[in-house]
NULUMMI-439990 format. One record per residue: residue number from 1; residue in three letters; y, x negated, z of N, C-alpha, C, O in turn. Coordinates in steps of 0.02 Angstrom, whole numbers. Last residue first. Layout:
REM residues N
NUM;ala;Y;X;Z;Y;X;Z;Y;X;Z;Y;X;Z $
...
REM end
This chain:
REM residues 63
63;unk;-29;19;-1365;-44;27;-1433;-5;7;-1505;-31;21;-1559 $
62;unk;-71;-49;-1211;-2;-31;-1280;-51;-25;-1325;-105;-55;-1326 $
61;unk;-195;13;-1107;-152;-49;-1130;-97;-25;-1181;-88;36;-1180 $
60;unk;-170;96;-927;-199;70;-996;-155;30;-1056;-94;18;-1053 $
59;unk;-172;9;-788;-125;37;-840;-149;40;-895;-154;-14;-924 $
58;unk;-235;49;-639;-214;3;-706;-206;46;-735;-220;106;-726 $
57;unk;-167;102;-506;-216;116;-542;-205;73;-586;-151;46;-576 $
56;unk;-122;172;-314;-127;134;-368;-177;129;-425;-234;148;-410 $
55;unk;-67;230;-169;-108;241;-229;-91;206;-295;-39;220;-323 $
54;unk;-64;173;6;-36;158;-65;-84;184;-117;-142;163;-114 $
53;unk;-8;224;147;-73;233;105;-31;247;34;6;291;12 $
52;unk;58;153;264;46;183;221;-9;180;165;-44;132;150 $
51;unk;86;170;461;60;172;404;81;183;336;128;223;333 $
50;unk;131;84;595;174;101;548;104;102;512;64;56;520 $
49;unk;115;140;774;99;112;713;141;131;642;176;181;636 $
48;unk;232;70;898;232;116;839;182;95;794;189;40;768 $
47;unk;224;84;1075;225;44;1028;219;98;972;206;157;986 $
46;unk;187;143;1222;259;126;1194;262;82;1135;305;38;1139 $
45;unk;79;253;1145;111;224;1215;187;205;1211;235;242;1200 $
44;unk;112;261;990;29;260;1036;90;217;1097;126;168;1090 $
43;unk;144;367;855;182;334;954;122;316;959;77;350;934 $
42;unk;162;342;701;144;370;734;156;325;815;171;266;823 $
41;unk;221;344;516;239;321;590;203;353;642;209;413;632 $
40;unk;201;344;346;191;383;422;209;344;473;209;287;451 $
39;unk;185;349;167;214;313;226;214;358;286;229;416;273 $
38;unk;123;341;22;131;401;64;140;365;139;87;356;167 $
37;unk;170;298;-141;153;284;-76;158;332;-34;201;374;-48 $
36;unk;88;283;-303;119;327;-267;102;296;-208;48;268;-200 $
35;unk;67;187;-383;89;269;-427;108;307;-378;140;359;-389 $
34;unk;72;26;-446;72;85;-374;105;143;-407;154;146;-444 $
33;unk;-39;-40;-544;26;-23;-548;29;31;-500;-7;81;-508 $
32;unk;-109;-174;-625;-111;-124;-601;-55;-98;-575;-8;-137;-581 $
31;unk;-97;-280;-736;-107;-227;-758;-116;-179;-723;-132;-127;-753 $
30;unk;-106;-397;-636;-32;-374;-680;-49;-320;-723;0;-310;-759 $
29;unk;-172;-369;-480;-179;-376;-549;-91;-348;-594;-47;-306;-586 $
28;unk;-105;-382;-320;-117;-333;-383;-118;-377;-443;-73;-418;-455 $
27;unk;-71;-488;-233;-121;-498;-238;-147;-447;-297;-201;-460;-324 $
26;unk;77;-420;-202;56;-507;-232;-6;-499;-284;-4;-501;-345 $
25;unk;46;-318;-131;76;-309;-191;65;-374;-240;48;-374;-299 $
24;unk;-12;-368;1;-58;-325;-69;-10;-335;-145;-31;-356;-199 $
23;unk;94;-439;34;9;-483;34;-29;-443;-27;-59;-464;-76 $
22;unk;179;-345;75;190;-393;18;124;-424;13;111;-427;-47 $
21;unk;102;-265;158;118;-249;118;127;-285;52;101;-273;-2 $
20;unk;96;-366;264;18;-341;219;47;-310;172;17;-325;120 $
19;unk;235;-379;308;189;-453;254;119;-418;225;91;-439;174 $
18;unk;250;-239;350;276;-300;291;270;-343;260;288;-356;203 $
17;unk;175;-292;469;156;-234;401;174;-234;356;136;-231;308 $
16;unk;230;-364;521;141;-397;513;150;-325;451;125;-326;395 $
15;unk;345;-318;559;343;-382;518;282;-388;499;276;-424;450 $
14;unk;317;-221;643;330;-217;586;354;-274;529;374;-268;472 $
13;unk;157;-196;725;216;-248;694;240;-249;641;211;-268;591 $
12;unk;62;-110;697;106;-84;746;145;-143;758;173;-139;812 $
11;unk;-7;-81;561;-7;-121;587;53;-93;642;91;-50;619 $
10;unk;-88;-47;389;-74;-29;435;-48;-70;486;-64;-126;466 $
9;unk;-123;25;221;-101;-30;259;-102;-10;319;-117;49;323 $
8;unk;-253;72;133;-223;83;176;-207;29;189;-244;-19;181 $
7;unk;-248;113;-59;-270;53;-8;-228;92;53;-183;131;40 $
6;unk;-342;186;-191;-310;175;-135;-314;134;-83;-368;117;-58 $
5;unk;-358;218;-361;-377;168;-321;-309;177;-244;-248;174;-250 $
4;unk;-395;319;-507;-356;313;-429;-389;270;-404;-450;271;-414 $
3;unk;-457;263;-655;-482;297;-592;-432;283;-531;-434;225;-509 $
2;unk;-383;291;-820;-418;246;-769;-408;285;-696;-364;326;-683 $
1;unk;-432;373;-983;-382;357;-903;-413;338;-864;-472;355;-859 $
REM end
């Protein structure tokens, strides 16, 4: 069984947040997969912070 891994991605710009998510997905190895995503927003004064906690892990080889 592979060990779960986590990556926290945040930004107060929706465009930058999307770029960071895309960069993370593109940099994943071919044998890694996203297992779960937790998404949240938080008001910070007049801006909004976007956050995603990505859980991912290596896949097992096919038999």
